[in-house]
C-alpha positions in Angstrom: 18.1 -8.5 -50.7 20.9 -6.9 -48.6 19.0 -4.0 -47.1 16.0 -6.1 -46.7 18.1 -8.4 -44.6 19.5 -5.8 -42.5 16.2 -4.5 -41.5 14.9 -8.0 -40.5 18.1 -8.5 -38.5 17.7 -5.4 -36.9 14.0 -6.5 -35.7 15.6 -9.6 -34.2 18.2 -7.3 -32.5 15.5 -5.1 -30.8 13.4 -8.3 -29.8 16.5 -9.7 -28.1 17.5 -6.7 -26.4 13.9 -6.1 -25.0 13.5 -9.6 -23.8 17.1 -9.9 -22.2 16.7 -6.7 -20.2 13.4 -7.9 -18.8 14.9 -11.2 -17.9 17.8 -9.4 -16.3 15.3 -7.1 -14.2 13.1 -10.1 -13.1 16.1 -12.0 -11.4 16.0 -10.5 -8.0 12.4 -10.9 -7.7 12.6 -14.8 -8.3 13.4 -17.1 -5.2 14.7 -20.3 -6.9 18.5 -20.2 -7.0 18.3 -22.7 -10.1 16.1 -20.2 -12.1 18.3 -17.1 -11.0 21.5 -18.7 -12.3 19.8 -19.9 -15.5 18.1 -16.6 -16.3 21.5 -15.0 -15.9 23.0 -17.3 -18.4 20.1 -16.8 -20.9 20.5 -13.0 -20.5 24.3 -13.7 -21.5 23.5 -15.9 -24.5 20.7 -13.5 -25.7 23.3 -10.6 -25.4 25.8 -12.4 -27.7 23.0 -13.2 -30.2 22.0 -9.5 -30.1 25.6 -8.4 -30.3 26.2 -10.6 -33.4 23.0 -9.2 -35.0 24.0 -5.9 -34.5 27.4 -6.1 -35.9 25.8 -8.0 -39.0 23.3 -5.1 -39.4 26.4 -2.8 -39.6 28.3 -4.8 -42.1 25.2 -5.2 -44.3 24.7 -1.2 -44.2 28.2 -0.3 -44.6 29.4 2.4 -44.4 26.6 3.5 -41.9 27.3 2.6 -38.3 24.0 4.0 -37.1 21.4 1.7 -35.8 18.0 3.6 -36.2 15.1 3.2 -33.9 12.7 0.3 -34.1 10.8 2.2 -37.0 7.9 0.0 -38.6 8.8 -2.6 -35.9 7.9 -0.4 -32.7 4.7 -2.0 -31.9 6.2 -5.4 -31.7 9.4 -4.1 -29.7 6.8 -2.4 -27.3 5.1 -5.8 -26.8 8.4 -7.5 -26.1 9.3 -4.7 -23.5 5.9 -4.9 -21.9 6.3 -8.5 -20.6 8.8 -6.6 -18.0 5.6 -5.3 -16.4 4.0 -8.8 -15.9 1.7 -8.9 -12.9 3.9 -11.6 -11.0 7.0 -13.8 -11.6 5.1 -16.8 -12.5 3.3 -14.5 -15.3 6.6 -13.2 -16.6 8.1 -16.8 -16.8 4.9 -18.0 -18.6 4.8 -15.1 -21.1 8.6 -15.2 -21.7 9.1 -18.8 -22.0 5.7 -19.9 -23.7 5.3 -16.9 -26.0 8.1 -14.7 -27.0 11.1 -17.1 -26.8 9.0 -19.6 -29.1 8.3 -16.8 -31.4 12.0 -15.9 -31.7 13.1 -19.3 -32.1 10.5 -20.2 -35.0 11.7 -16.9 -36.7 15.2 -17.8 -36.5 14.3 -21.3 -37.9 12.4 -19.7 -40.8 15.1 -17.1 -41.6 17.5 -20.1 -41.7 15.4 -22.1 -43.9 14.6 -19.3 -46.5 17.7 -17.3 -46.7 20.9 -17.6 -48.6 23.4 -19.6 -46.8 26.4 -18.7 -49.1 25.6 -14.9 -49.4 24.6 -14.7 -45.7 26.8 -17.2 -44.4 27.9 -15.3 -41.4 24.4 -14.9 -40.0 23.6 -18.6 -40.8 26.5 -19.5 -38.4 25.5 -17.3 -35.2 21.5 -17.8 -35.7 22.3 -21.6 -35.9 23.9 -21.2 -32.3 21.0 -19.0 -31.3 18.5 -21.3 -32.6 19.9 -24.1 -30.4 20.2 -21.8 -27.3 16.6 -20.9 -27.8 15.6 -24.7 -27.8 17.4 -25.1 -24.5 15.9 -21.9 -23.0 12.5 -22.9 -23.9 12.7 -26.5 -22.3 13.8 -24.7 -19.0 11.0 -22.2 -19.1 8.6 -25.2 -19.6 9.7 -27.0 -16.6 9.6 -23.9 -14.7 5.9 -23.0 -15.5 4.4 -26.6 -15.4 1.9 -25.7 -12.7 1.2 -22.0 -13.1 -1.9 -20.2 -11.6 -4.7 -19.3 -13.9 -3.6 -15.5 -13.6 -0.3 -16.3 -15.2 -1.8 -18.7 -17.9 -4.4 -15.6 -18.8 -1.5 -13.1 -19.0 0.5 -15.2 -21.5 -2.7 -15.8 -23.5 -3.0 -11.8 -23.4 0.8 -11.6 -24.7 0.3 -14.3 -27.3 -3.0 -12.8 -28.7 -1.4 -9.3 -29.1 1.6 -10.9 -30.8 -0.6 -12.6 -33.3 -2.4 -9.3 -34.0 1.0 -7.9 -34.8 1.7 -10.9 -37.3 4.3 -12.4 -34.8 8.0 -11.9 -35.1 8.4 -13.7 -38.4 10.3 -12.8 -41.6 7.6 -10.7 -43.4 7.1 -7.0 -43.2 5.9 -5.6 -40.2 2.1 -4.9 -39.7 1.1 -1.5 -39.0 -0.4 -1.6 -35.4 -0.8 0.9 -32.2 -0.5 -1.1 -28.9 -2.5 -0.2 -25.9 -1.5 -1.0 -22.2 -2.0 -4.5 -21.5 -4.9 -5.6 -19.1 -3.6 -6.8 -15.9 0.1 -5.3 -16.3 1.8 -4.0 -13.3 4.8 -1.6 -13.3 7.8 -3.6 -12.5 9.6 -2.2 -9.5 13.0 -3.6 -8.3 12.6 -5.3 -4.8 14.1 -3.7 -2.0 14.3 -7.3 -0.6 15.5 -9.9 -2.9 13.7 -13.2 -3.0 15.6 -16.1 -1.6 15.4 -19.9 -2.1 13.4 -21.4 0.9 15.6 -24.5 0.5 18.5 -22.7 2.3 19.0 -21.5 6.0 17.7 -17.8 5.6 19.8 -15.3 7.2 21.1 -11.5 6.8 24.8 -12.3 7.3 26.0 -15.7 6.0 29.5 -16.2 8.0 30.6 -15.0 11.4 33.7 -13.1 10.5 31.3 -10.5 8.5 29.9 -9.3 11.9 32.6 -10.4 14.3 36.2 -9.1 13.3 37.6 -11.7 15.8 36.4 -14.6 14.2 39.0 -16.0 12.0 38.7 -16.3 8.1 40.4 -19.6 8.8 42.7 -22.1 7.2 42.2 -25.8 5.9 38.9 -27.0 5.9 37.5 -23.8 7.6 38.9 -21.9 4.4 37.5 -24.4 2.0 34.1 -24.1 3.5 34.2 -20.3 3.8 35.1 -20.0 0.2 32.2 -22.3 -0.9 29.7 -20.5 0.9 31.0 -17.2 0.0 30.8 -18.3 -3.7 27.2 -19.6 -3.1 26.4 -16.2 -1.8 27.5 -14.5 -4.8 23.7 -14.7 -5.4 23.5 -11.0 -4.4 26.0 -10.3 -7.5 23.7 -12.0 -9.8 20.7 -9.8 -8.6 22.8 -6.7 -8.4 23.9 -7.4 -12.2 20.4 -8.0 -13.4 19.3 -4.6 -11.8 22.0 -2.5 -13.1 21.7 -3.9 -16.5 18.1 -3.2 -16.8 18.4 0.3 -15.0 20.9 1.6 -17.3 19.8 -0.1 -20.6 18.3 3.1 -21.8 21.1 5.5 -20.4 24.3 3.8 -21.6 25.3 2.5 -25.0 24.7 -1.1 -26.3 28.1 -2.1 -25.0 26.9 -1.6 -21.3 24.1 -4.1 -21.8 26.9 -6.4 -23.5 29.2 -6.1 -20.7 26.6 -6.2 -18.0 25.2 -9.4 -19.3 28.5 -11.2 -19.2 29.2 -9.9 -15.8 25.9 -11.1 -14.4 26.5 -14.5 -16.2 29.9 -14.7 -14.6 28.5 -14.1 -11.2 26.2 -16.9 -11.7 28.8 -19.2 -12.5 30.7 -18.4 -9.1 27.5 -18.9 -7.4 27.0 -22.5 -9.0 30.8 -23.2 -8.3 30.1 -22.9 -4.5 26.6 -24.6 -4.6 28.3 -27.5 -6.5 31.2 -27.7 -4.1 28.9 -27.7 -1.3 26.7 -30.3 -2.9 29.7 -32.7 -3.5 30.8 -32.4 0.0 27.3 -33.9 1.0 25.7 -30.9 2.5 22.0 -30.5 2.7 20.7 -27.1 1.5 19.0 -26.5 4.7 22.3 -26.4 6.6 23.8 -23.9 4.3 23.4 -20.0 5.0 22.2 -18.0 2.2 22.3 -14.2 3.3 20.9 -10.9 2.0 23.3 -8.2 3.7 25.1 -7.0 0.4 22.0 -6.7 -1.4 20.2 -5.1 1.4 23.0 -2.4 1.8 22.1 -0.8 -1.4 18.1 -0.9 -1.1 16.5 2.2 -1.3 19.8 3.8 -3.1 20.2 5.2 -6.5 20.9 2.1 -8.8 24.4 3.3 -9.5 25.1 1.8 -6.1 24.4 -1.6 -7.3 27.0 -1.2 -9.8 29.2 0.4 -7.2 28.7 -2.4 -4.8 29.9 -4.8 -7.4 32.9 -2.6 -8.1 33.5 -2.3 -4.3 33.6 -6.2 -3.7 35.6 -7.0 -6.7 38.4 -4.5 -6.0 38.2 -5.3 -2.3 38.5 -9.1 -2.7 40.5 -9.6 -5.8 44.0 -9.7 -4.2 43.1 -12.7 -2.1 42.1 -15.0 -4.8 45.4 -16.2 -6.1 46.7 -16.8 -2.7 43.7 -18.8 -1.8 44.1 -21.0 -4.9 47.5 -21.7 -3.9 46.4 -22.7 -0.6 43.8 -24.9 -2.2 46.6 -26.4 -4.3 48.7 -27.1 -1.0 45.8 -29.0 0.8 45.1 -31.2 -2.7 41.7 -29.7 -3.1 41.7 -29.3 -6.9 38.0 -28.5 -7.2 38.5 -25.3 -4.9 41.6 -24.4 -6.6 40.1 -24.8 -10.0 37.1 -22.5 -9.1 39.2 -19.8 -7.4 41.7 -19.6 -10.4 38.8 -18.9 -12.9 37.2 -16.6 -10.3 40.3 -14.4 -10.3 40.4 -14.1 -13.8 36.9 -13.2 -14.1 37.1 -10.7 -11.2 40.2 -9.0 -13.0 38.0 -8.1 -15.9 35.0 -7.1 -13.7 37.2 -4.5 -12.0 37.9 -2.9 -15.4 34.0 -3.0 -16.1 33.4 -1.3 -12.9 35.6 1.6 -13.4 34.7 2.2 -16.9 31.2 2.1 -16.6 30.8 4.1 -13.4 32.7 7.0 -15.0 30.7 6.6 -18.2 27.3 6.7 -16.3 28.6 9.6 -14.1 29.4 11.4 -17.4 26.0 10.5 -19.0 24.5 12.2 -16.0 26.7 15.5 -16.3 28.9 14.6 -13.4 32.6 14.4 -13.0 33.6 10.9 -14.3 36.7 11.3 -11.8 34.3 10.9 -8.8 33.7 7.2 -9.5 35.9 6.4 -6.4 33.5 8.4 -4.4 30.9 5.8 -5.3 33.0 3.0 -4.1 33.7 4.8 -1.0 29.9 5.3 -0.2 29.4 1.6 -0.9 32.0 1.0 1.9 30.2 3.1 4.2 26.8 1.5 3.3 28.2 -1.9 4.2 29.7 -0.8 7.4 26.7 0.9 8.4 24.5 -2.2 7.6 26.8 -4.7 9.2 26.6 -2.4 12.5 22.9 -3.5 12.5 23.7 -7.0 13.4 22.2 -8.1 16.6 23.8 -10.4 19.2 21.3 -13.2 18.8 21.9 -13.1 14.8 25.5 -13.3 15.7 25.4 -16.4 17.9 23.2 -18.2 15.4 25.5 -17.8 12.4 28.2 -18.9 14.6 26.2 -22.0 15.6 25.5 -22.7 12.1 29.1 -22.3 10.7 30.4 -24.3 13.6 27.9 -27.1 12.6 29.0 -27.0 9.0 32.8 -27.3 10.2 32.0 -30.3 12.0 29.8 -32.0 9.5 32.7 -31.4 7.0 35.3 -32.8 9.3 
């Protein structure tokens, strides 16, 4: 019946919410660029599913617009939340990909099989999409966890055992149960230093003009390379997106998670744009600098500065994007033009996100929302202070790497 259906969809919503916030949190702790960008996409997909589930619950409970706490499903949701405190990245990937995602997939399949496709047609549409996405996600996680250590397997087995004790996700009424702390869990802490893919040339500053104001941004070939490397290095923005989404998930309303998931996914698309262009030009990953300085700037600071840093760079660089797209058009570089044009559209939207949610977060803290620009200004100071730590040998080395890229591209 209608209200029973609403209760079940609410269970699915809270499971999706818990899992996506954990996936977002782990992004900076995982080195592989491919996994980082894929996790960002899966976070966004889950947020879209959760958003549709939430709206459907409201429709079925009309006129109520309240989504109560987990209620009878609290133990189940607690378990989904507990995966965030996995003892290591491999343990997280194993438990999420081999236990929790299949549990949701199987539940969606069961729901679609047993429910009324006429009366509940809207749910059938979006859950069918979600089911296909879960299949894709599980296949990716299986590849990532083909050779995990014994400890990761044991952790996943413990999660699976606890899930079975709770009756799984399923479509049946929840079992009354009280969970205890999982053996081997480790409180997750956002890393001060983000993990970086070892295939790339590791550095703090990824292009000479960051640390040498006399080094030209460049035209022609140099501009094409600078843009592609910059896009690749938006990996820091994926990581910042994951941190801020998770850090404020319980402070700001659901709409924050939905917007932050999209923001994080968009940054992963920009990162992939740069990577794909560089690969298409024939570079090896080891030639390409992958820096950390923007992530490092906000390490040890209040997580509000992760949001502020994204807002700072979105508003700082957006004015250049259309002009660069026009230049790429004049060079006949359709790929760079295409990427920059879409990047501009995304960043216009992101600037609005940044202003809105900085104000909302300040208000939630009892502070003046009008002070949001001070957060942005402080981010500028953090960047300048960090850049000032660049050493002469670092500057010389990044110039050597950049000039080699330019020579190889030529």
